[in-house]
C-alpha positions in Angstrom: 106.0 55.4 93.6 108.7 53.8 91.5 108.1 55.1 87.9 110.8 57.5 86.7 110.0 61.2 86.8 111.0 64.1 84.6 112.9 66.1 87.1 114.5 65.5 90.5 115.7 68.5 92.6 118.2 67.2 95.2 120.9 68.3 97.7 118.9 71.5 98.5 117.4 73.1 101.6 113.7 73.2 100.6 111.4 75.4 102.6 108.1 73.7 101.5 105.7 76.0 103.4 103.4 73.0 103.8 101.1 72.8 106.9 104.0 71.6 109.1 106.7 73.9 107.6 108.7 70.9 106.4 112.3 71.5 105.3 113.2 68.8 102.8 116.3 67.9 100.7 114.4 67.8 97.4 111.4 66.8 95.4 110.4 65.0 92.2 108.4 66.4 89.2 106.3 64.7 86.5 104.3 66.5 83.8 104.8 69.8 85.5 103.6 68.7 88.9 105.3 67.7 92.1 104.8 64.0 92.8 107.1 63.5 95.9 109.0 65.5 98.5 111.6 64.0 100.7 115.2 63.1 101.2 117.8 62.5 98.5 117.8 58.8 99.3 114.0 58.6 99.0 114.0 60.5 95.7 116.8 58.4 94.1 114.4 55.6 93.4 112.5 57.9 91.0 115.5 58.7 88.8 115.4 57.1 85.4 117.6 57.4 82.3 115.6 60.4 81.0 115.3 62.2 84.4 116.9 65.6 84.7 118.6 65.8 88.0 119.3 69.2 89.5 121.9 69.0 92.2 121.7 72.4 93.9 124.8 72.0 96.1 122.9 72.9 99.3 121.1 76.0 97.8 117.8 77.2 99.3 114.5 76.6 97.5 111.2 78.2 98.2 107.8 78.0 96.4 107.2 80.4 93.5 106.2 83.8 94.9 102.8 85.3 94.3 102.2 89.0 93.5 98.5 89.5 94.3 98.2 92.9 92.8 100.1 94.5 89.9 99.7 96.0 86.5 102.2 93.9 84.7 101.2 94.8 81.2 101.3 98.5 82.0 104.8 98.0 83.4 105.9 96.0 80.4 104.5 98.6 78.1 106.3 101.4 80.0 109.7 99.6 79.7 109.3 98.9 76.0 107.6 102.1 74.7 107.6 104.9 77.3 109.9 107.5 78.8 110.7 107.4 82.5 112.0 109.6 85.3 112.1 109.1 89.1 109.3 110.1 91.4 111.9 112.5 93.0 112.2 114.5 89.8 111.3 118.1 89.7 109.6 120.0 86.9 112.9 120.9 85.2 114.0 117.2 85.1 110.6 116.0 83.8 110.6 118.6 81.1 114.2 117.8 80.1 113.2 114.1 79.9 110.3 114.9 77.6 112.5 117.1 75.4 115.1 114.3 75.0 112.5 111.7 74.2 110.9 114.0 71.5 114.3 114.4 69.9 115.1 110.7 70.0 111.7 109.6 68.7 110.8 112.1 66.0 108.1 109.9 64.5 106.1 109.3 67.7 102.8 111.1 67.9 102.5 110.8 71.6 105.1 110.9 74.5 103.8 108.8 77.4 105.6 108.1 80.6 106.1 108.7 84.3 106.1 108.8 87.2 106.0 112.3 88.8 105.8 112.4 92.6 102.6 112.8 94.6 104.0 116.0 96.1 104.3 117.8 92.8 100.6 118.9 92.3 101.2 122.5 93.2 104.4 122.8 91.1 102.8 121.2 88.0 99.7 123.4 88.4 101.8 126.6 88.0 101.2 128.1 84.5 105.0 128.2 83.8 105.2 124.4 84.1 102.7 123.8 81.3 104.4 126.4 79.1 107.7 124.6 79.6 106.2 121.2 78.8 104.6 122.6 75.7 107.9 124.0 74.6 109.7 120.8 75.2 107.3 118.5 73.4 108.1 119.5 69.8 104.5 119.6 68.8 103.8 116.1 70.1 101.1 115.1 72.6 102.4 114.4 76.1 100.7 112.4 78.9 102.6 111.7 82.1 101.4 109.6 85.0 102.0 110.2 88.7 103.4 107.7 91.1 100.0 106.3 92.0 98.9 105.9 88.3 95.7 107.7 89.3 96.5 111.2 88.1 98.0 112.7 84.9 99.9 115.7 83.6 99.2 116.5 80.0 100.4 119.1 77.6 98.1 121.4 75.6 98.2 119.3 72.5 97.1 116.2 74.5 94.3 118.0 76.2 93.1 119.3 72.8 93.1 115.8 71.4 90.7 114.9 74.2 88.5 117.9 73.5 89.4 119.6 76.8 89.1 123.4 77.0 88.9 125.9 79.8 85.1 125.5 79.7 85.1 121.7 80.0 83.2 120.5 83.0 84.9 118.2 85.5 84.0 114.6 84.6 82.3 112.4 87.2 85.0 111.1 89.5 87.6 113.5 88.3 88.9 117.1 88.3 90.5 119.3 85.7 92.8 121.6 87.6 92.8 125.2 86.5 94.9 128.2 87.6 93.7 131.4 89.2 92.6 132.8 85.8 90.6 129.6 84.9 93.2 128.4 82.4 94.0 124.7 82.1 97.2 123.6 83.9 97.4 120.1 82.4 97.0 118.5 85.9 94.2 116.0 85.6 92.8 114.2 88.7 91.5 110.6 88.4 88.7 110.5 85.7 89.9 113.7 84.0 93.2 111.9 83.1 91.2 109.0 81.7 89.7 111.3 79.1 93.1 111.9 77.6 94.0 108.2 78.0 91.0 107.3 75.9 92.0 109.8 73.2 95.4 108.3 73.0 94.0 104.8 72.8 91.7 105.8 70.0 94.5 107.3 67.9 96.7 104.2 68.4 94.5 101.1 68.8 96.5 98.1 70.0 95.8 94.5 69.0 96.3 91.2 70.9 99.8 90.9 69.6 100.8 94.3 71.1 99.2 93.3 74.5 101.0 90.0 74.4 104.3 91.7 73.8 103.7 94.0 76.8 102.6 91.1 79.0 105.5 88.9 78.0 108.0 91.6 79.1 106.1 92.1 82.4 106.2 88.4 83.1 109.9 88.1 82.2 110.7 90.8 84.8 108.5 89.0 87.4 110.2 85.6 86.7 113.6 87.3 87.4 112.3 88.2 90.8 111.0 84.7 91.5 107.3 85.4 90.9 105.4 82.6 89.2 101.8 83.8 89.9 100.1 87.2 89.9 96.9 89.1 89.6 96.6 91.9 87.2 94.3 94.4 89.0 93.1 96.3 86.0 92.3 93.8 83.3 90.8 95.1 80.0 89.6 93.2 77.0 92.9 93.9 75.3 95.0 92.7 78.2 93.0 89.5 78.5 93.3 88.8 74.8 97.1 89.3 75.1 97.5 86.9 78.0 95.4 84.3 76.2 97.5 84.6 73.1 100.7 84.4 75.1 99.6 81.2 76.8 98.4 79.7 73.5 101.9 80.3 72.2 103.4 78.5 75.2 105.0 81.8 76.3 103.1 82.5 79.6 105.5 81.5 82.3 103.3 82.3 85.3 99.8 81.8 86.5 97.9 85.0 85.4 94.7 85.9 87.2 92.8 88.8 85.6 90.7 91.2 87.7 88.2 92.6 85.2 87.5 96.3 85.5 84.0 97.2 86.8 84.7 100.9 86.7 87.7 102.9 85.4 88.7 106.4 86.3 92.3 106.3 85.3 93.0 104.0 82.3 90.5 105.1 79.8 89.0 101.6 79.3 85.7 101.4 77.5 84.4 97.8 77.9 83.6 97.4 81.6 81.6 95.4 84.1 79.1 92.8 82.9 80.2 93.4 79.3 83.7 92.3 80.2 82.5 89.5 82.4 80.7 88.1 79.4 84.1 87.7 77.6 85.9 85.8 80.4 85.5 82.3 78.9 86.6 83.5 75.5 90.0 84.4 77.0 90.4 81.5 79.5 93.4 79.3 79.0 95.4 76.8 81.1 97.3 79.5 82.9 95.2 82.6 82.3 92.3 82.7 84.7 89.9 85.7 84.4 88.2 85.0 87.7 88.1 88.3 89.5 86.5 91.7 89.1 88.1 95.0 90.1 86.3 98.0 91.6 87.9 101.3 92.3 85.9 102.5 95.4 88.1 105.6 96.0 91.3 107.2 94.8 94.5 108.2 96.6 94.9 110.5 99.6 97.4 113.0 98.2 94.8 114.0 95.6 92.1 114.1 98.3 90.2 111.3 96.5 90.4 108.6 99.2 87.4 108.3 101.5 88.2 108.6 105.3 86.2 108.4 108.5 88.2 111.3 109.8 88.7 114.6 107.8 91.8 115.4 105.9 94.3 117.7 107.7 93.2 120.8 105.7 90.9 119.5 103.0 93.0 121.0 100.3 90.9 122.6 97.6 87.7 121.2 99.2 88.0 123.1 102.5 87.9 122.1 106.1 86.2 118.9 107.3 86.5 117.2 104.0 86.5 113.4 104.3 86.8 112.4 100.6 84.2 110.5 98.7 83.7 107.1 97.2 83.2 106.4 93.5 79.8 104.9 94.1 77.1 104.8 96.8 76.9 101.7 99.1 73.9 100.3 97.2 75.8 100.2 93.9 78.8 98.5 95.6 76.4 95.9 97.1 74.9 95.3 93.7 78.3 94.7 92.1 79.3 92.2 94.9 76.0 90.4 94.3 76.4 90.4 90.5 80.0 89.2 90.4 79.9 87.0 93.5 76.7 85.3 92.2 78.6 84.3 89.1 81.5 82.9 91.1 83.7 85.9 90.3 85.9 87.1 93.1 86.1 90.9 93.7 89.1 93.1 94.5 88.1 96.5 95.8 90.6 99.4 95.8 90.4 101.1 99.1 93.0 103.6 100.3 90.8 105.3 103.0 89.2 103.6 106.0 85.7 104.8 105.1 85.9 102.8 101.9 87.1 99.7 103.8 84.0 100.0 106.1 81.7 100.3 103.0 83.2 97.1 101.7 82.9 95.2 104.9 79.3 96.3 105.4 78.5 95.1 101.8 80.3 91.8 102.3 78.5 91.2 105.5 75.2 91.5 103.7 76.1 89.2 100.7 77.6 86.6 103.1 74.2 86.5 104.8 72.6 85.9 101.4 74.9 82.9 100.9 77.5 84.3 98.4 80.8 82.8 99.2 83.0 84.4 96.6 86.5 85.6 97.4 86.6 89.3 98.3 89.8 91.4 98.6 90.4 94.8 100.1 93.3 96.1 98.0 96.1 98.1 99.6 94.8 98.0 103.2 96.6 101.2 104.0 94.1 102.4 106.6 91.6 100.2 108.5 89.7 101.5 111.5 90.7 99.5 114.6 87.0 98.6 115.0 87.0 97.1 111.5 90.2 95.0 111.8 88.6 91.9 113.2 85.8 92.0 110.7 88.0 91.0 107.8 88.8 87.6 109.3 85.2 87.2 110.5 83.9 87.8 107.0 86.6 85.9 105.1 87.9 89.1 103.4 91.5 89.0 102.2 93.7 91.9 103.2 95.8 92.4 100.0 98.5 94.7 101.3 101.1 96.8 99.4 104.5 96.6 101.1 106.2 99.0 98.7 103.7 101.8 99.7 104.5 102.1 103.4 108.3 102.2 103.9 109.7 105.8 104.1 109.4 107.3 100.6 108.0 110.1 98.5 104.6 108.6 98.7 104.8 108.4 102.5 105.8 112.1 102.6 102.8 113.0 100.5 100.4 111.0 102.7 101.9 112.7 105.8 101.2 116.1 104.3 97.4 115.6 104.0 96.5 113.2 106.8 96.3 113.8 110.6 99.1 112.3 112.7 96.8 109.9 114.5 95.6 108.5 111.1 99.2 108.1 109.9 100.1 106.3 113.1 97.9 103.4 112.2 99.0 103.0 108.6 99.2 99.4 107.3 98.1 97.5 110.5 99.6 94.2 109.3 100.4 92.9 112.8 96.8 93.5 113.9 95.3 91.9 110.8 97.4 88.7 111.2 96.7 88.5 114.9 93.0 88.7 114.1 93.3 85.7 111.8 93.0 87.6 108.5 94.3 86.0 105.3 97.1 88.4 104.2 98.5 88.5 100.6 101.0 90.9 99.2 100.8 93.0 96.0 103.5 95.2 94.6 101.1 97.5 92.7 103.9 97.6 90.2 104.6 100.0 88.4 103.2 102.2 91.2 106.1 100.7 93.0 109.1 101.0 90.7 110.0 97.3 91.0 108.0 94.2 91.8 110.9 92.8 93.9 109.3 90.7 96.7 112.4 90.7 98.8 112.5 94.4 99.3 108.8 94.2 100.3 109.5 91.3 102.7 112.3 93.2 104.3 110.1 96.2 104.9 107.3 94.1 106.2 109.6 93.0 109.0 111.6 96.1 109.6 109.0 98.8 108.6 112.1 100.7 107.2 113.2 101.6 103.7 114.7 98.3 102.5 117.4 100.1 100.5 118.5 102.3 103.4 118.1 105.5 101.5 115.5 107.1 103.7 115.9 107.0 107.5 113.3 106.0 110.1 110.5 103.5 110.4 106.8 103.7 109.8 104.4 102.3 112.5 107.1 99.9 113.7 104.6 98.2 116.1 102.9 96.7 113.0 106.0 94.7 112.0 105.5 91.0 111.2 108.0 88.1 111.1 110.0 86.8 108.2 108.0 83.6 108.1 104.7 85.5 108.2 105.9 87.8 105.4 107.0 84.8 103.2 103.7 83.0 103.9 101.9 86.1 102.7 103.9 85.9 99.5 103.2 82.1 99.1 100.3 80.5 100.8 98.4 83.8 101.4 98.8 84.8 97.8 97.7 81.4 96.5 94.6 81.6 98.7 93.9 85.2 97.5 94.1 84.2 93.8 91.8 81.1 94.3 94.7 78.8 93.5 95.5 77.3 97.0 95.0 73.8 95.6 97.6 74.4 92.9 100.3 76.7 94.1 101.8 78.3 97.3 103.8 75.4 98.7 106.0 72.6 97.6 103.8 69.5 98.1 102.8 66.5 96.1 100.0 67.4 93.6 100.9 71.0 93.2 102.4 72.8 90.2 106.2 72.6 90.2 106.7 76.3 90.6 109.8 77.1 92.7 112.7 79.5 93.2 116.3 78.9 94.0 117.8 81.8 96.0 121.2 82.8 97.2 120.5 82.8 101.0 118.3 81.3 103.6 115.8 84.0 104.6 115.5 82.5 108.1 119.3 82.7 108.7 120.1 86.3 107.8 119.2 89.7 109.3 115.8 91.0 107.9 117.6 94.1 106.5 119.7 91.8 104.3 116.6 90.3 102.6 116.2 93.1 100.1 119.3 92.1 98.2 118.3 88.4 97.9 119.3 87.2 94.4 117.3 84.7 92.3 119.5 81.9 91.1 116.7 80.2 89.1 113.0 80.3 88.7 111.0 77.2 87.6 107.4 77.2 86.4 105.4 74.0 85.9 108.7 72.1 86.1 110.5 74.2 83.4 113.4 76.6 84.0 112.0 80.1 83.0 114.8 82.3 84.5 118.5 81.8 85.2 121.0 84.7 85.6 123.2 85.3 82.6 
């Protein structure tokens, strides 16, 4: 190949992550795609008068990173328009944050934000907490999410806007917590919170431009972390319209794969399932690919809404021997896998309990026997029965794991409080999944995790410790994986999970020129040092989309 190219990257240490784990000096790019990988001498023949030559002075380059599960637009919206407090905040700090926001934004009708910690259910359900929230809100409606995004705390005005009263029945898939006298506490579990979310959306409808603005901010943050491809795991009509608009404007600097909501117990989305599937081609663009569906099969363990094979430690409000429940019976799940898979739509299934995982594997086994070869994900992969671990690889099911959700943290403390020790001992069996031959991809679940930083996640995958060193100890250390395995999960594994293995995931001829320049060689430093890795530049389709100021 002798024709000049648009870009040559040289004098670098390039971890290509190709099949042979080649380490090259550089590569050449034409029309946004890599056309050659090799030595500086080999690439020099491709340099013409108009070629941009990036001499990296020996810096390390890796493929663009892939976040296989996040809620990027929600995160972008939160940064632009919502109040925030740490998941370690107590009731007093949360109330003070709301009071300050009300004073600083006098014209706002709603105060929305988060995230309160999963261990705060009892404190928030105390009548004095709701009284304090009402007093702090200056007559505004308040809706605050927990750290899982599955549950809400609302003030009296917000509940009234949704028509909730002490006599309101619990919605299917949710619970309205009441105090001993039967009065509302404002704590809304799963689908109960979605009722207030829907009321908020109705009072302030958002158009495609609003969604595009939220997505743009979310993508900007990901680019800063070296992420050039992602799956949004709760795509609505508005979100897809925003991403399509962003790409049409030439402002979408990442591959965006949308997982269209089949059911929704937490976001208040109204257009779901087949109605949303029918819109997918309307919103398809060069870089926005609405090719997946999303099913919430259970909730989260601290709220006793995840489905387990073994009972919870005490069952909480449900009593002894409570296992949790799924959002739909096995027959309905099977029907959705047939419906989506039959149209070539992949399916990501939220499972935080091992019983839900088994339901999915049983359903996939049946549709595979019927000839459906769509991509299926088990999202989060927190708990998988040892008997089911080998089934993921055998059935071609992707384990989409959430690194930020297992290192020592508030969430881990909340899990530990409701699950038996033997269940907790096998949390996130990543070593076993890889050893069984499972395709593993990583998802931040941002903003459930406060930051989509892949490097903190990679560090914790290897050390099973808090990557920031703030919380002592490790979690199920026998399930640690290697640095190379963790990086492959964030590159090749993520590309496979998104259905883009032919376009991204490695630095090879024919693939999109998506790459990241970083300040250290991940294979030459201690795993504990990976969390502080700095992005020196992120390139998408051959264009620089992030450089530090």
